[in-house]
PQR file with spaces between the fields and no chain letter, atoms N, CA, C, O and H, PARSE charges and radii, in Angstrom:
ATOM       1  N    UNK     1     121.748  -62.266   74.673 -0.4000 1.5000
ATOM       2  CA   UNK     1     121.044  -63.492   75.036 -0.0000 2.0000
ATOM       3  C    UNK     1     120.997  -63.530   76.619  0.5500 1.7000
ATOM       4  O    UNK     1     120.255  -64.206   77.331 -0.5500 1.4000
ATOM       5  N    UNK     2     121.786  -62.806   76.911 -0.4000 1.5000
ATOM       6  CA   UNK     2     121.555  -62.803   78.492 -0.0000 2.0000
ATOM       7  C    UNK     2     120.813  -61.715   79.013  0.5500 1.7000
ATOM       8  O    UNK     2     120.457  -61.910   80.175 -0.5500 1.4000
ATOM       9  H    UNK     2     122.389  -62.257   76.332  0.4000 1.0000
ATOM      10  N    UNK     3     120.579  -60.984   78.684 -0.4000 1.5000
ATOM      11  CA   UNK     3     119.682  -59.984   78.379 -0.0000 2.0000
ATOM      12  C    UNK     3     118.521  -59.936   78.513  0.5500 1.7000
ATOM      13  O    UNK     3     117.824  -59.344   79.337 -0.5500 1.4000
ATOM      14  H    UNK     3     120.868  -60.825   77.740  0.4000 1.0000
ATOM      15  N    UNK     4     118.096  -61.086   77.020 -0.4000 1.5000
ATOM      16  CA   UNK     4     116.497  -61.594   77.085 -0.0000 2.0000
ATOM      17  C    UNK     4     116.650  -62.775   77.608  0.5500 1.7000
ATOM      18  O    UNK     4     115.926  -63.606   77.058 -0.5500 1.4000
ATOM      19  H    UNK     4     118.663  -61.567   76.350  0.4000 1.0000
ATOM      20  N    UNK     5     117.559  -63.354   78.786 -0.4000 1.5000
ATOM      21  CA   UNK     5     116.869  -64.054   79.288 -0.0000 2.0000
ATOM      22  C    UNK     5     116.617  -63.714   81.141  0.5500 1.7000
ATOM      23  O    UNK     5     115.911  -64.272   81.981 -0.5500 1.4000
ATOM      24  H    UNK     5     118.147  -62.679   79.232  0.4000 1.0000
ATOM      25  N    UNK     6     117.526  -62.600   81.207 -0.4000 1.5000
ATOM      26  CA   UNK     6     116.705  -62.096   82.384 -0.0000 2.0000
ATOM      27  C    UNK     6     115.786  -61.068   82.627  0.5500 1.7000
ATOM      28  O    UNK     6     115.511  -60.690   83.766 -0.5500 1.4000
ATOM      29  H    UNK     6     118.099  -62.147   80.524  0.4000 1.0000
ATOM      30  N    UNK     7     115.216  -60.518   81.430 -0.4000 1.5000
ATOM      31  CA   UNK     7     114.365  -59.819   81.401 -0.0000 2.0000
ATOM      32  C    UNK     7     113.080  -60.667   81.501  0.5500 1.7000
ATOM      33  O    UNK     7     112.107  -60.374   82.196 -0.5500 1.4000
ATOM      34  H    UNK     7     115.440  -60.824   80.505  0.4000 1.0000
ATOM      35  N    UNK     8     113.237  -62.070   80.491 -0.4000 1.5000
ATOM      36  CA   UNK     8     112.084  -62.517   80.363 -0.0000 2.0000
ATOM      37  C    UNK     8     111.456  -63.658   81.804  0.5500 1.7000
ATOM      38  O    UNK     8     110.422  -64.303   81.979 -0.5500 1.4000
ATOM      39  H    UNK     8     114.027  -62.308   79.926  0.4000 1.0000
ATOM      40  N    UNK     9     113.171  -63.358   82.885 -0.4000 1.5000
ATOM      41  CA   UNK     9     112.998  -64.115   84.366 -0.0000 2.0000
ATOM      42  C    UNK     9     112.359  -63.007   84.806  0.5500 1.7000
ATOM      43  O    UNK     9     111.218  -62.958   85.267 -0.5500 1.4000
ATOM      44  H    UNK     9     114.010  -62.834   82.742  0.4000 1.0000
ATOM      45  N    UNK    10     113.030  -62.230   84.670 -0.4000 1.5000
ATOM      46  CA   UNK    10     112.468  -60.844   85.907 -0.0000 2.0000
ATOM      47  C    UNK    10     110.702  -60.064   85.211  0.5500 1.7000
ATOM      48  O    UNK    10     109.920  -59.561   86.019 -0.5500 1.4000
ATOM      49  H    UNK    10     113.956  -62.270   84.296  0.4000 1.0000
ATOM      50  N    UNK    11     110.411  -60.106   83.878 -0.4000 1.5000
ATOM      51  CA   UNK    11     109.203  -60.088   83.596 -0.0000 2.0000
ATOM      52  C    UNK    11     108.299  -61.357   84.137  0.5500 1.7000
ATOM      53  O    UNK    11     107.173  -60.903   84.343 -0.5500 1.4000
ATOM      54  H    UNK    11     111.046  -60.515   83.222  0.4000 1.0000
ATOM      55  N    UNK    12     108.326  -62.465   84.385 -0.4000 1.5000
ATOM      56  CA   UNK    12     107.821  -63.183   85.012 -0.0000 2.0000
ATOM      57  C    UNK    12     107.324  -63.571   86.349  0.5500 1.7000
ATOM      58  O    UNK    12     106.191  -63.965   86.623 -0.5500 1.4000
ATOM      59  H    UNK    12     109.241  -62.834   84.218  0.4000 1.0000
ATOM      60  N    UNK    13     108.410  -63.389   87.206 -0.4000 1.5000
ATOM      61  CA   UNK    13     108.784  -63.808   88.631 -0.0000 2.0000
ATOM      62  C    UNK    13     107.750  -62.020   89.251  0.5500 1.7000
ATOM      63  O    UNK    13     107.210  -62.024   90.358 -0.5500 1.4000
ATOM      64  H    UNK    13     109.330  -63.068   86.983  0.4000 1.0000
ATOM      65  N    UNK    14     107.675  -60.718   88.314 -0.4000 1.5000
ATOM      66  CA   UNK    14     106.643  -59.835   88.356 -0.0000 2.0000
ATOM      67  C    UNK    14     105.519  -59.857   88.491  0.5500 1.7000
ATOM      68  O    UNK    14     104.767  -59.264   89.264 -0.5500 1.4000
ATOM      69  H    UNK    14     108.114  -60.715   87.415  0.4000 1.0000
ATOM      70  N    UNK    15     105.324  -60.746   87.520 -0.4000 1.5000
ATOM      71  CA   UNK    15     103.695  -61.218   87.215 -0.0000 2.0000
ATOM      72  C    UNK    15     103.465  -61.943   88.429  0.5500 1.7000
ATOM      73  O    UNK    15     102.745  -61.604   89.368 -0.5500 1.4000
ATOM      74  H    UNK    15     105.935  -61.228   86.891  0.4000 1.0000
ATOM      75  N    UNK    16     104.056  -62.823   88.324 -0.4000 1.5000
ATOM      76  CA   UNK    16     103.557  -64.070   89.750 -0.0000 2.0000
ATOM      77  C    UNK    16     103.563  -63.260   90.661  0.5500 1.7000
ATOM      78  O    UNK    16     102.462  -62.790   90.948 -0.5500 1.4000
ATOM      79  H    UNK    16     104.641  -63.098   87.561  0.4000 1.0000
ATOM      80  N    UNK    17     104.209  -63.007   91.088 -0.4000 1.5000
ATOM      81  CA   UNK    17     104.105  -61.641   92.271 -0.0000 2.0000
ATOM      82  C    UNK    17     103.462  -60.835   92.877  0.5500 1.7000
ATOM      83  O    UNK    17     103.402  -60.596   94.083 -0.5500 1.4000
ATOM      84  H    UNK    17     105.103  -63.389   90.855  0.4000 1.0000
ATOM      85  N    UNK    18     102.644  -60.118   91.464 -0.4000 1.5000
ATOM      86  CA   UNK    18     101.244  -59.715   91.554 -0.0000 2.0000
ATOM      87  C    UNK    18      99.905  -60.832   91.600  0.5500 1.7000
ATOM      88  O    UNK    18      98.912  -60.752   92.322 -0.5500 1.4000
ATOM      89  H    UNK    18     102.693  -60.312   90.484  0.4000 1.0000
ATOM      90  N    UNK    19     100.246  -61.924   90.548 -0.4000 1.5000
ATOM      91  CA   UNK    19      99.300  -62.425   90.822 -0.0000 2.0000
ATOM      92  C    UNK    19      98.675  -62.893   92.463  0.5500 1.7000
ATOM      93  O    UNK    19      97.627  -62.717   93.084 -0.5500 1.4000
ATOM      94  H    UNK    19     101.053  -61.989   89.961  0.4000 1.0000
ATOM      95  N    UNK    20      99.700  -63.424   92.656 -0.4000 1.5000
ATOM      96  CA   UNK    20      99.917  -63.677   94.756 -0.0000 2.0000
ATOM      97  C    UNK    20      99.662  -62.780   95.600  0.5500 1.7000
ATOM      98  O    UNK    20      99.338  -63.109   96.741 -0.5500 1.4000
ATOM      99  H    UNK    20     100.552  -63.567   92.152  0.4000 1.0000
ATOM     100  N    UNK    21      99.786  -60.927   95.083 -0.4000 1.5000
ATOM     101  CA   UNK    21      99.813  -60.033   95.853 -0.0000 2.0000
ATOM     102  C    UNK    21      97.546  -60.071   95.101  0.5500 1.7000
ATOM     103  O    UNK    21      96.541  -60.218   95.795 -0.5500 1.4000
ATOM     104  H    UNK    21     100.049  -60.660   94.156  0.4000 1.0000
ATOM     105  N    UNK    22      97.573  -60.018   94.687 -0.4000 1.5000
ATOM     106  CA   UNK    22      95.635  -60.306   94.121 -0.0000 2.0000
ATOM     107  C    UNK    22      94.770  -61.062   94.837  0.5500 1.7000
ATOM     108  O    UNK    22      93.685  -60.766   95.336 -0.5500 1.4000
ATOM     109  H    UNK    22      98.390  -59.899   94.123  0.4000 1.0000
ATOM     110  N    UNK    23      95.601  -62.432   94.822 -0.4000 1.5000
ATOM     111  CA   UNK    23      95.362  -63.681   95.983 -0.0000 2.0000
ATOM     112  C    UNK    23      95.013  -63.320   97.184  0.5500 1.7000
ATOM     113  O    UNK    23      93.858  -63.286   97.610 -0.5500 1.4000
ATOM     114  H    UNK    23      96.483  -62.672   94.416  0.4000 1.0000
ATOM     115  N    UNK    24      96.585  -62.873   98.113 -0.4000 1.5000
ATOM     116  CA   UNK    24      96.347  -62.213   99.504 -0.0000 2.0000
ATOM     117  C    UNK    24      95.353  -61.193   99.276  0.5500 1.7000
ATOM     118  O    UNK    24      94.330  -61.339   99.944 -0.5500 1.4000
ATOM     119  H    UNK    24      97.523  -62.901   97.766  0.4000 1.0000
ATOM     120  N    UNK    25      95.390  -60.244   98.540 -0.4000 1.5000
ATOM     121  CA   UNK    25      94.015  -59.002   99.070 -0.0000 2.0000
ATOM     122  C    UNK    25      93.100  -59.525   98.988  0.5500 1.7000
ATOM     123  O    UNK    25      92.321  -59.202   99.885 -0.5500 1.4000
ATOM     124  H    UNK    25      96.221  -60.126   97.997  0.4000 1.0000
ATOM     125  N    UNK    26      92.535  -60.606   97.986 -0.4000 1.5000
ATOM     126  CA   UNK    26      91.166  -60.943   98.012 -0.0000 2.0000
ATOM     127  C    UNK    26      91.314  -61.886   99.254  0.5500 1.7000
ATOM     128  O    UNK    26      90.178  -62.085   99.684 -0.5500 1.4000
ATOM     129  H    UNK    26      93.167  -60.869   97.258  0.4000 1.0000
ATOM     130  N    UNK    27      92.093  -62.441   99.883 -0.4000 1.5000
ATOM     131  CA   UNK    27      91.936  -63.681  100.564 -0.0000 2.0000
ATOM     132  C    UNK    27      91.806  -62.589  102.431  0.5500 1.7000
ATOM     133  O    UNK    27      91.393  -62.763  103.578 -0.5500 1.4000
ATOM     134  H    UNK    27      93.016  -62.279   99.534  0.4000 1.0000
ATOM     135  N    UNK    28      92.500  -61.490  101.563 -0.4000 1.5000
ATOM     136  CA   UNK    28      92.301  -60.696  103.314 -0.0000 2.0000
ATOM     137  C    UNK    28      90.737  -59.503  103.958  0.5500 1.7000
ATOM     138  O    UNK    28      90.607  -58.902  105.025 -0.5500 1.4000
ATOM     139  H    UNK    28      92.836  -61.349  100.632  0.4000 1.0000
ATOM     140  N    UNK    29      89.785  -59.594  102.704 -0.4000 1.5000
ATOM     141  CA   UNK    29      89.207  -59.230  102.287 -0.0000 2.0000
ATOM     142  C    UNK    29      88.606  -58.263  101.699  0.5500 1.7000
ATOM     143  O    UNK    29      87.543  -57.704  101.971 -0.5500 1.4000
ATOM     144  H    UNK    29      89.891  -60.082  101.838  0.4000 1.0000
ATOM     145  N    UNK    30      89.561  -58.051  100.643 -0.4000 1.5000
ATOM     146  CA   UNK    30      89.562  -56.995   99.652 -0.0000 2.0000
ATOM     147  C    UNK    30      88.538  -57.002   98.697  0.5500 1.7000
ATOM     148  O    UNK    30      88.394  -58.046   98.061 -0.5500 1.4000
ATOM     149  H    UNK    30      90.425  -58.504  100.422  0.4000 1.0000
ATOM     150  N    UNK    31      87.510  -55.689   98.372 -0.4000 1.5000
ATOM     151  CA   UNK    31      86.144  -55.857   97.283 -0.0000 2.0000
ATOM     152  C    UNK    31      86.560  -55.513   95.867  0.5500 1.7000
ATOM     153  O    UNK    31      87.608  -54.888   95.701 -0.5500 1.4000
ATOM     154  H    UNK    31      87.628  -54.841   98.889  0.4000 1.0000
ATOM     155  N    UNK    32      85.793  -55.886   94.805 -0.4000 1.5000
ATOM     156  CA   UNK    32      86.100  -55.371   93.759 -0.0000 2.0000
ATOM     157  C    UNK    32      86.589  -53.741   93.394  0.5500 1.7000
ATOM     158  O    UNK    32      87.462  -53.302   92.646 -0.5500 1.4000
ATOM     159  H    UNK    32      84.942  -56.393   94.939  0.4000 1.0000
ATOM     160  N    UNK    33      85.828  -53.238   94.080 -0.4000 1.5000
ATOM     161  CA   UNK    33      85.997  -51.706   94.472 -0.0000 2.0000
ATOM     162  C    UNK    33      87.242  -51.255   94.839  0.5500 1.7000
ATOM     163  O    UNK    33      87.717  -50.300   94.225 -0.5500 1.4000
ATOM     164  H    UNK    33      85.118  -53.594   94.688  0.4000 1.0000
ATOM     165  N    UNK    34      87.978  -51.879   95.910 -0.4000 1.5000
ATOM     166  CA   UNK    34      89.187  -51.718   96.589 -0.0000 2.0000
ATOM     167  C    UNK    34      90.310  -51.879   95.506  0.5500 1.7000
ATOM     168  O    UNK    34      91.379  -51.269   95.540 -0.5500 1.4000
ATOM     169  H    UNK    34      87.592  -52.655   96.409  0.4000 1.0000
ATOM     170  N    UNK    35      89.975  -52.676   94.649 -0.4000 1.5000
ATOM     171  CA   UNK    35      91.061  -52.899   93.480 -0.0000 2.0000
ATOM     172  C    UNK    35      91.098  -52.054   92.191  0.5500 1.7000
ATOM     173  O    UNK    35      91.910  -52.323   91.306 -0.5500 1.4000
ATOM     174  H    UNK    35      89.106  -53.171   94.622  0.4000 1.0000
ATOM     175  N    UNK    36      90.204  -51.011   92.078 -0.4000 1.5000
ATOM     176  CA   UNK    36      90.029  -50.223   91.312 -0.0000 2.0000
ATOM     177  C    UNK    36      90.815  -48.848   91.639  0.5500 1.7000
ATOM     178  O    UNK    36      90.791  -47.949   90.798 -0.5500 1.4000
ATOM     179  H    UNK    36      89.544  -50.793   92.797  0.4000 1.0000
ATOM     180  N    UNK    37      91.751  -48.625   93.275 -0.4000 1.5000
ATOM     181  CA   UNK    37      92.177  -47.265   93.180 -0.0000 2.0000
ATOM     182  C    UNK    37      93.730  -47.737   93.518  0.5500 1.7000
ATOM     183  O    UNK    37      94.141  -48.825   93.920 -0.5500 1.4000
ATOM     184  H    UNK    37      91.771  -49.356   93.958  0.4000 1.0000
ATOM     185  N    UNK    38      94.291  -46.768   93.270 -0.4000 1.5000
ATOM     186  CA   UNK    38      95.550  -47.142   93.967 -0.0000 2.0000
ATOM     187  C    UNK    38      96.131  -47.633   92.518  0.5500 1.7000
ATOM     188  O    UNK    38      95.948  -47.321   91.341 -0.5500 1.4000
ATOM     189  H    UNK    38      93.957  -45.883   92.944  0.4000 1.0000
ATOM     190  N    UNK    39      96.674  -48.269   93.011 -0.4000 1.5000
ATOM     191  CA   UNK    39      98.013  -49.145   92.280 -0.0000 2.0000
ATOM     192  C    UNK    39      97.799  -50.364   91.754  0.5500 1.7000
ATOM     193  O    UNK    39      98.593  -50.960   91.025 -0.5500 1.4000
ATOM     194  H    UNK    39      96.823  -48.521   93.967  0.4000 1.0000
ATOM     195  N    UNK    40      96.365  -50.890   92.234 -0.4000 1.5000
ATOM     196  CA   UNK    40      95.829  -52.484   92.356 -0.0000 2.0000
ATOM     197  C    UNK    40      95.667  -52.558   90.952  0.5500 1.7000
ATOM     198  O    UNK    40      95.948  -53.642   90.440 -0.5500 1.4000
ATOM     199  H    UNK    40      95.720  -50.406   92.826  0.4000 1.0000
ATOM     200  N    UNK    41      95.076  -51.179   89.845 -0.4000 1.5000
ATOM     201  CA   UNK    41      94.734  -51.753   88.383 -0.0000 2.0000
ATOM     202  C    UNK    41      96.093  -52.123   87.701  0.5500 1.7000
ATOM     203  O    UNK    41      96.354  -53.061   86.948 -0.5500 1.4000
ATOM     204  H    UNK    41      94.847  -50.299   90.261  0.4000 1.0000
ATOM     205  N    UNK    42      97.098  -50.841   88.312 -0.4000 1.5000
ATOM     206  CA   UNK    42      98.328  -51.999   87.516 -0.0000 2.0000
ATOM     207  C    UNK    42      98.504  -53.528   87.621  0.5500 1.7000
ATOM     208  O    UNK    42      98.385  -54.355   86.716 -0.5500 1.4000
ATOM     209  H    UNK    42      96.886  -50.079   88.924  0.4000 1.0000
ATOM     210  N    UNK    43      98.988  -53.840   89.654 -0.4000 1.5000
ATOM     211  CA   UNK    43      98.668  -54.985   90.124 -0.0000 2.0000
ATOM     212  C    UNK    43      97.977  -55.547   89.216  0.5500 1.7000
ATOM     213  O    UNK    43      98.771  -56.246   88.586 -0.5500 1.4000
ATOM     214  H    UNK    43      99.085  -53.168   90.389  0.4000 1.0000
ATOM     215  N    UNK    44      96.821  -55.662   88.725 -0.4000 1.5000
ATOM     216  CA   UNK    44      95.605  -56.764   88.080 -0.0000 2.0000
ATOM     217  C    UNK    44      96.168  -57.070   86.632  0.5500 1.7000
ATOM     218  O    UNK    44      96.012  -58.087   85.955 -0.5500 1.4000
ATOM     219  H    UNK    44      96.176  -55.094   89.236  0.4000 1.0000
ATOM     220  N    UNK    45      96.907  -55.841   86.327 -0.4000 1.5000
ATOM     221  CA   UNK    45      96.641  -56.350   84.741 -0.0000 2.0000
ATOM     222  C    UNK    45      98.505  -56.677   84.197  0.5500 1.7000
ATOM     223  O    UNK    45      98.831  -57.389   83.247 -0.5500 1.4000
ATOM     224  H    UNK    45      97.034  -55.015   86.877  0.4000 1.0000
ATOM     225  N    UNK    46      99.324  -56.025   84.996 -0.4000 1.5000
ATOM     226  CA   UNK    46     100.518  -57.038   84.498 -0.0000 2.0000
ATOM     227  C    UNK    46     100.218  -58.816   84.396  0.5500 1.7000
ATOM     228  O    UNK    46     100.337  -59.466   83.358 -0.5500 1.4000
ATOM     229  H    UNK    46      99.060  -55.447   85.768  0.4000 1.0000
ATOM     230  N    UNK    47      99.920  -59.225   85.379 -0.4000 1.5000
ATOM     231  CA   UNK    47      99.887  -60.685   84.581 -0.0000 2.0000
ATOM     232  C    UNK    47      99.298  -61.418   83.295  0.5500 1.7000
ATOM     233  O    UNK    47      99.552  -62.381   82.572 -0.5500 1.4000
ATOM     234  H    UNK    47      99.824  -58.697   86.223  0.4000 1.0000
ATOM     235  N    UNK    48      98.243  -60.270   83.454 -0.4000 1.5000
ATOM     236  CA   UNK    48      97.655  -60.685   81.947 -0.0000 2.0000
ATOM     237  C    UNK    48      98.601  -60.531   80.433  0.5500 1.7000
ATOM     238  O    UNK    48      98.597  -61.261   79.443 -0.5500 1.4000
ATOM     239  H    UNK    48      98.036  -59.488   84.041  0.4000 1.0000
ATOM     240  N    UNK    49      99.695  -58.772   80.838 -0.4000 1.5000
ATOM     241  CA   UNK    49     100.535  -58.602   79.714 -0.0000 2.0000
ATOM     242  C    UNK    49     101.679  -59.407   79.867  0.5500 1.7000
ATOM     243  O    UNK    49     101.993  -60.097   78.897 -0.5500 1.4000
ATOM     244  H    UNK    49      99.698  -58.178   81.643  0.4000 1.0000
ATOM     245  N    UNK    50     102.706  -59.485   81.390 -0.4000 1.5000
ATOM     246  CA   UNK    50     103.254  -59.813   81.467 -0.0000 2.0000
ATOM     247  C    UNK    50     104.089  -61.413   81.426  0.5500 1.7000
ATOM     248  O    UNK    50     105.286  -61.605   81.210 -0.5500 1.4000
ATOM     249  H    UNK    50     102.451  -58.925   82.178  0.4000 1.0000
ATOM     250  N    UNK    51     103.070  -62.382   81.694 -0.4000 1.5000
ATOM     251  CA   UNK    51     103.178  -63.848   81.466 -0.0000 2.0000
ATOM     252  C    UNK    51     103.296  -64.198   79.855  0.5500 1.7000
ATOM     253  O    UNK    51     103.912  -65.136   79.348 -0.5500 1.4000
ATOM     254  H    UNK    51     102.098  -62.225   81.869  0.4000 1.0000
ATOM     255  N    UNK    52     102.368  -62.959   79.069 -0.4000 1.5000
ATOM     256  CA   UNK    52     102.964  -63.794   77.380 -0.0000 2.0000
ATOM     257  C    UNK    52     103.546  -63.141   77.061  0.5500 1.7000
ATOM     258  O    UNK    52     103.956  -63.537   75.970 -0.5500 1.4000
ATOM     259  H    UNK    52     101.868  -62.197   79.480  0.4000 1.0000
ATOM     260  N    UNK    53     104.358  -61.327   77.530 -0.4000 1.5000
ATOM     261  CA   UNK    53     105.489  -61.447   76.927 -0.0000 2.0000
ATOM     262  C    UNK    53     106.664  -62.323   77.363  0.5500 1.7000
ATOM     263  O    UNK    53     107.521  -62.804   76.622 -0.5500 1.4000
ATOM     264  H    UNK    53     104.024  -61.005   78.416  0.4000 1.0000
ATOM     265  N    UNK    54     106.562  -62.450   78.674 -0.4000 1.5000
ATOM     266  CA   UNK    54     108.001  -63.440   79.803 -0.0000 2.0000
ATOM     267  C    UNK    54     107.764  -64.860   78.340  0.5500 1.7000
ATOM     268  O    UNK    54     108.878  -65.283   78.029 -0.5500 1.4000
ATOM     269  H    UNK    54     105.866  -62.060   79.276  0.4000 1.0000
ATOM     270  N    UNK    55     106.745  -65.472   77.612 -0.4000 1.5000
ATOM     271  CA   UNK    55     106.920  -66.923   77.013 -0.0000 2.0000
ATOM     272  C    UNK    55     107.020  -66.202   75.705  0.5500 1.7000
ATOM     273  O    UNK    55     107.843  -66.833   75.042 -0.5500 1.4000
ATOM     274  H    UNK    55     105.841  -65.128   77.864  0.4000 1.0000
ATOM     275  N    UNK    56     106.724  -65.520   75.245 -0.4000 1.5000
ATOM     276  CA   UNK    56     107.514  -64.998   73.964 -0.0000 2.0000
ATOM     277  C    UNK    56     108.713  -64.850   74.229  0.5500 1.7000
ATOM     278  O    UNK    56     109.606  -65.572   73.785 -0.5500 1.4000
ATOM     279  H    UNK    56     106.055  -65.007   75.784  0.4000 1.0000
ATOM     280  N    UNK    57     108.870  -63.903   74.979 -0.4000 1.5000
ATOM     281  CA   UNK    57     110.488  -63.873   74.849 -0.0000 2.0000
ATOM     282  C    UNK    57     111.657  -64.969   75.027  0.5500 1.7000
ATOM     283  O    UNK    57     112.831  -64.993   74.657 -0.5500 1.4000
ATOM     284  H    UNK    57     108.145  -63.316   75.340  0.4000 1.0000
ATOM     285  N    UNK    58     110.688  -66.038   75.887 -0.4000 1.5000
ATOM     286  CA   UNK    58     111.800  -66.683   76.243 -0.0000 2.0000
ATOM     287  C    UNK    58     112.086  -67.961   74.526  0.5500 1.7000
ATOM     288  O    UNK    58     113.006  -68.440   73.864 -0.5500 1.4000
ATOM     289  H    UNK    58     109.735  -66.018   76.187  0.4000 1.0000
ATOM     290  N    UNK    59     110.449  -67.946   74.586 -0.4000 1.5000
ATOM     291  CA   UNK    59     110.509  -68.607   72.862 -0.0000 2.0000
ATOM     292  C    UNK    59     111.270  -67.975   71.863  0.5500 1.7000
ATOM     293  O    UNK    59     111.401  -68.714   70.887 -0.5500 1.4000
ATOM     294  H    UNK    59     109.702  -67.557   75.124  0.4000 1.0000
ATOM     295  N    UNK    60     111.991  -66.546   71.707 -0.4000 1.5000
ATOM     296  CA   UNK    60     112.892  -66.302   70.981 -0.0000 2.0000
ATOM     297  C    UNK    60     114.424  -66.402   71.692  0.5500 1.7000
ATOM     298  O    UNK    60     115.408  -66.671   71.002 -0.5500 1.4000
ATOM     299  H    UNK    60     111.884  -65.946   72.499  0.4000 1.0000
ATOM     300  N    UNK    61     114.510  -66.176   73.031 -0.4000 1.5000
ATOM     301  CA   UNK    61     115.515  -67.056   73.997 -0.0000 2.0000
ATOM     302  C    UNK    61     115.924  -68.206   73.135  0.5500 1.7000
ATOM     303  O    UNK    61     117.129  -68.352   72.931 -0.5500 1.4000
ATOM     304  H    UNK    61     113.711  -65.958   73.591  0.4000 1.0000
ATOM     305  N    UNK    62     115.003  -69.105   72.561 -0.4000 1.5000
ATOM     306  CA   UNK    62     115.092  -70.454   72.136 -0.0000 2.0000
ATOM     307  C    UNK    62     115.187  -70.771   71.040  0.5500 1.7000
ATOM     308  O    UNK    62     115.357  -71.938   70.686 -0.5500 1.4000
ATOM     309  H    UNK    62     114.024  -68.986   72.727  0.4000 1.0000
ATOM     310  N    UNK    63     115.108  -69.915   70.374 -0.4000 1.5000
ATOM     311  CA   UNK    63     114.917  -69.690   68.589 -0.0000 2.0000
ATOM     312  C    UNK    63     116.303  -69.303   68.565  0.5500 1.7000
ATOM     313  O    UNK    63     117.121  -70.151   68.208 -0.5500 1.4000
ATOM     314  H    UNK    63     114.970  -68.968   70.661  0.4000 1.0000
ATOM     315  N    UNK    64     116.732  -68.038   68.923 -0.4000 1.5000
ATOM     316  CA   UNK    64     118.243  -67.191   68.521 -0.0000 2.0000
ATOM     317  C    UNK    64     118.992  -68.261   69.105  0.5500 1.7000
ATOM     318  O    UNK    64     120.159  -68.214   68.716 -0.5500 1.4000
ATOM     319  H    UNK    64     116.068  -67.348   69.213  0.4000 1.0000
ATOM     320  N    UNK    65     118.749  -69.281   69.954 -0.4000 1.5000
ATOM     321  CA   UNK    65     120.003  -70.286   71.022 -0.0000 2.0000
ATOM     322  C    UNK    65     120.317  -71.246   69.387  0.5500 1.7000
ATOM     323  O    UNK    65     121.265  -71.200   68.603 -0.5500 1.4000
ATOM     324  H    UNK    65     117.801  -69.319   70.270  0.4000 1.0000
ATOM     325  N    UNK    66     118.808  -72.205   69.387 -0.4000 1.5000
ATOM     326  CA   UNK    66     119.033  -72.628   68.212 -0.0000 2.0000
ATOM     327  C    UNK    66     119.770  -72.319   66.977  0.5500 1.7000
ATOM     328  O    UNK    66     120.570  -73.221   66.729 -0.5500 1.4000
ATOM     329  H    UNK    66     118.038  -72.243   70.024  0.4000 1.0000
ATOM     330  N    UNK    67     119.782  -71.537   66.270 -0.4000 1.5000
ATOM     331  CA   UNK    67     119.804  -70.681   65.052 -0.0000 2.0000
ATOM     332  C    UNK    67     121.720  -70.467   65.242  0.5500 1.7000
ATOM     333  O    UNK    67     122.603  -70.691   64.414 -0.5500 1.4000
ATOM     334  H    UNK    67     119.132  -70.805   66.471  0.4000 1.0000
ATOM     335  N    UNK    68     121.798  -70.048   66.413 -0.4000 1.5000
ATOM     336  CA   UNK    68     123.760  -69.512   66.975 -0.0000 2.0000
ATOM     337  C    UNK    68     124.148  -71.184   66.977  0.5500 1.7000
ATOM     338  O    UNK    68     125.140  -71.316   66.260 -0.5500 1.4000
ATOM     339  H    UNK    68     121.081  -69.866   67.085  0.4000 1.0000
ATOM     340  N    UNK    69     123.668  -72.634   67.587 -0.4000 1.5000
ATOM     341  CA   UNK    69     124.181  -73.563   68.000 -0.0000 2.0000
ATOM     342  C    UNK    69     124.294  -74.181   66.669  0.5500 1.7000
ATOM     343  O    UNK    69     125.409  -74.652   66.448 -0.5500 1.4000
ATOM     344  H    UNK    69     122.862  -72.526   68.169  0.4000 1.0000
ATOM     345  N    UNK    70     123.234  -74.328   65.514 -0.4000 1.5000
ATOM     346  CA   UNK    70     123.020  -74.247   64.089 -0.0000 2.0000
ATOM     347  C    UNK    70     124.162  -74.264   63.323  0.5500 1.7000
ATOM     348  O    UNK    70     124.636  -75.173   62.643 -0.5500 1.4000
ATOM     349  H    UNK    70     122.328  -73.946   65.693  0.4000 1.0000
ATOM     350  N    UNK    71     124.782  -72.425   63.649 -0.4000 1.5000
ATOM     351  CA   UNK    71     125.370  -71.927   62.397 -0.0000 2.0000
ATOM     352  C    UNK    71     126.814  -72.604   63.003  0.5500 1.7000
ATOM     353  O    UNK    71     127.742  -72.816   62.222 -0.5500 1.4000
ATOM     354  H    UNK    71     124.396  -71.686   64.202  0.4000 1.0000
ATOM     355  N    UNK    72     126.907  -72.854   64.118 -0.4000 1.5000
ATOM     356  CA   UNK    72     128.261  -73.081   64.586 -0.0000 2.0000
ATOM     357  C    UNK    72     128.757  -74.806   64.296  0.5500 1.7000
ATOM     358  O    UNK    72     129.826  -75.389   64.121 -0.5500 1.4000
ATOM     359  H    UNK    72     126.153  -72.682   64.753  0.4000 1.0000
ATOM     360  N    UNK    73     127.600  -75.108   64.350 -0.4000 1.5000
ATOM     361  CA   UNK    73     128.088  -76.691   64.117 -0.0000 2.0000
ATOM     362  C    UNK    73     128.166  -77.013   62.487  0.5500 1.7000
ATOM     363  O    UNK    73     128.578  -78.051   61.968 -0.5500 1.4000
ATOM     364  H    UNK    73     126.731  -74.633   64.492  0.4000 1.0000
ATOM     365  N    UNK    74     127.626  -75.760   61.796 -0.4000 1.5000
ATOM     366  CA   UNK    74     127.777  -76.262   59.983 -0.0000 2.0000
ATOM     367  C    UNK    74     129.179  -75.493   60.020  0.5500 1.7000
ATOM     368  O    UNK    74     130.017  -76.167   59.421 -0.5500 1.4000
ATOM     369  H    UNK    74     127.292  -74.917   62.218  0.4000 1.0000
ATOM     370  N    UNK    75     129.807  -74.085   60.621 -0.4000 1.5000
ATOM     371  CA   UNK    75     130.600  -74.167   60.782 -0.0000 2.0000
ATOM     372  C    UNK    75     132.564  -74.722   60.409  0.5500 1.7000
ATOM     373  O    UNK    75     133.597  -74.596   59.751 -0.5500 1.4000
ATOM     374  H    UNK    75     129.127  -73.537   61.108  0.4000 1.0000
ATOM     375  N    UNK    76     131.458  -75.666   62.008 -0.4000 1.5000
ATOM     376  CA   UNK    76     132.840  -76.625   61.836 -0.0000 2.0000
ATOM     377  C    UNK    76     132.861  -77.832   61.058  0.5500 1.7000
ATOM     378  O    UNK    76     133.896  -78.363   60.656 -0.5500 1.4000
ATOM     379  H    UNK    76     130.619  -75.768   62.543  0.4000 1.0000
ATOM     380  N    UNK    77     131.552  -78.305   60.828 -0.4000 1.5000
ATOM     381  CA   UNK    77     131.815  -79.679   59.796 -0.0000 2.0000
ATOM     382  C    UNK    77     132.338  -79.587   58.244  0.5500 1.7000
ATOM     383  O    UNK    77     132.498  -80.614   57.584 -0.5500 1.4000
ATOM     384  H    UNK    77     130.711  -77.873   61.155  0.4000 1.0000
C-alpha cells in the first residue's frame, strides 16, 4: 500500500511539474514548433497519461484500504 501511495503521488507531482513547464515555456515565447523537438514531446505527453494513471492508482489504493478494513472489522466481530 505504501508503494502504491508513493507511486501515485510521484506520478501526479511529475505530471503537474510538466504541466507548469509547458506553461512557463509558452509564457517565455516558445512556439508549437519548439515543443516538437528534444524532450518537449515527452513533457507534453506526460500530463495526459500521468494524471489519469495517478487517479486510477489512488482509487485502487482506496479500494484496497476499504477491503482490508472491512476484513479486519469482520474478523474482530
